[in-house]
C-alpha positions as CSV (number, residue, x, y, z in Angstrom):
1,M,-15.4,-3.3,4.5
2,Q,-14.6,-7.0,4.3
3,I,-17.7,-7.8,6.2
4,V,-19.8,-6.0,3.7
5,S,-18.1,-7.9,0.9
6,G,-18.6,-11.1,2.7
7,V,-22.3,-10.4,3.2
8,S,-22.6,-9.4,-0.4
9,L,-21.0,-12.5,-1.7
10,F,-23.2,-14.6,0.7
11,L,-26.3,-12.9,-0.7
12,I,-25.2,-13.5,-4.3
13,G,-24.4,-17.1,-3.6
14,I,-27.7,-17.8,-1.8
15,S,-29.6,-16.1,-4.6
16,L,-27.8,-17.9,-7.4
17,D,-28.3,-21.2,-5.6
18,F,-32.0,-20.4,-5.2
19,I,-32.3,-19.5,-8.9
20,F,-30.5,-22.6,-10.1
21,N,-32.6,-24.8,-7.8
22,L,-35.8,-23.3,-9.2
23,L,-34.6,-23.8,-12.8
24,A,-33.3,-27.3,-12.3
25,A,-36.1,-28.6,-10.0
26,D,-38.2,-31.6,-10.8
27,S,-41.5,-31.0,-12.4
28,K,-43.3,-31.8,-9.1
29,I,-41.4,-29.0,-7.3
30,V,-41.9,-26.7,-10.2
31,E,-45.6,-27.2,-9.9
32,L,-45.5,-26.1,-6.2
33,Y,-43.6,-22.9,-7.2
34,N,-45.7,-22.1,-10.2
35,K,-47.7,-19.4,-8.4
36,N,-44.7,-17.8,-6.8
37,H,-42.1,-18.7,-9.4
38,T,-41.9,-15.2,-10.9
39,W,-41.8,-13.5,-7.6
40,S,-39.1,-15.9,-6.4
41,L,-37.0,-15.1,-9.4
42,V,-37.5,-11.4,-9.0
43,I,-36.5,-11.5,-5.4
44,A,-33.4,-13.6,-6.2
45,V,-32.4,-11.2,-9.0
46,V,-32.9,-8.2,-6.7
47,L,-30.7,-9.9,-4.1
48,V,-28.0,-10.5,-6.7
49,L,-28.1,-6.9,-7.8
50,V,-28.0,-5.6,-4.2
51,G,-24.9,-7.8,-3.6
52,I,-23.2,-6.5,-6.7
53,I,-24.0,-2.9,-5.8
54,L,-22.6,-3.5,-2.3
55,I,-19.4,-5.0,-3.7
56,I,-18.9,-2.1,-6.2
57,G,-19.5,0.4,-3.4
58,N,-17.0,-1.4,-1.2
59,L,-14.4,-1.3,-4.0
60,R,-14.9,2.4,-4.5
61,K,-14.5,3.1,-0.8
62,D,-11.3,1.0,-0.7
63,A,-9.9,2.9,-3.7
64,K,-10.8,6.2,-2.0
65,L,-9.2,5.2,1.3
66,E,-6.1,4.1,-0.6
67,A,-5.9,7.4,-2.5
68,E,-6.3,9.4,0.8
69,K,-3.6,7.3,2.4
70,K,-1.2,8.0,-0.5
71,S,-2.0,11.7,-0.4
72,S,-1.5,11.9,3.3
73,V,1.9,10.2,3.0
74,L,3.0,12.6,0.3
75,S,1.8,15.6,2.3
76,D,3.8,14.5,5.3
77,M,7.1,14.5,3.3
78,P,9.1,17.7,3.3
79,I,9.3,19.6,0.0
80,F,12.8,20.3,-1.1
81,S,14.1,22.4,-3.9
82,E,16.4,20.7,-6.4
83,D,19.5,22.2,-4.6
84,E,18.3,20.9,-1.3
85,K,17.7,17.4,-2.8
86,F,21.2,17.5,-4.2
87,L,22.7,18.5,-0.9
88,H,20.8,15.8,0.9
89,E,22.0,13.2,-1.6
90,Q,25.6,14.5,-1.2
91,L,25.3,14.4,2.5
92,A,24.1,10.7,2.4
93,H,27.0,9.8,0.1
94,H,29.6,11.5,2.3
95,Q,28.2,9.9,5.5
96,E,28.3,6.4,3.8
97,N,31.9,7.0,2.7
98,R,32.8,8.1,6.2
99,R,31.2,4.9,7.6
100,Q,33.1,2.7,5.2
101,L,36.4,4.5,6.0
102,L,35.8,4.1,9.8
103,K,35.1,0.4,9.2
104,Q,38.5,0.1,7.3
105,K,40.2,2.0,10.1
106,S,38.8,-0.4,12.7
107,I,41.0,-3.2,11.2
108,Y,44.1,-1.5,12.4
109,A,45.4,-1.2,15.9
110,A,45.3,2.1,17.7
111,G,48.0,4.4,16.4
112,E,48.7,2.0,13.5
113,E,46.1,3.5,11.1
114,P,47.5,4.5,7.7
115,L,47.8,8.3,7.3
116,H,45.9,8.3,3.9
117,L,42.9,6.7,5.7
118,L,42.9,9.3,8.5
119,N,43.1,12.0,5.9
120,Q,40.2,10.6,3.9
121,I,38.1,10.4,7.1
122,A,39.0,14.0,8.0
123,A,38.0,15.1,4.4
124,E,34.7,13.3,4.6
125,E,33.9,14.8,8.0
126,K,34.8,18.3,6.7
127,A,32.5,17.8,3.7
128,I,29.7,16.6,5.9
129,K,30.1,19.7,8.1
130,E,30.1,22.0,5.1
131,I,27.0,20.4,3.6
132,K,25.1,20.6,7.0
133,Q,26.0,24.3,7.2
134,Q,24.6,24.9,3.6
135,L,21.4,23.1,4.5
136,R,20.9,25.3,7.6
137,K,20.9,28.4,5.5
């Protein structure tokens, strides 16, 4: 796609350069091109239009590919009901809480962990287990 755009821009640049050279040329050069002046301008304008058409076509193809990519990403994602979404969010929260509690527990020596911390970890693990059971149903 980028090659087509590059070629299109190259064609437009060459054509515009050619047009400006024809219009800004000395009178001697203009006399040489008098016979073919009209045809040269027509060819240059056609090349500019072809370049513009190629660029527009390229932009449309890029937009179509981007839309297809987005739709394929959305189709790959599982579709959950509101309840399942809620359960997944709750599961993520409980797992994060458990991770934080385990991090706090790691500060203490083995057997020296506070009882309230152990109880909180056990409660989070129980909640995670219950949510996973609900999701399996």
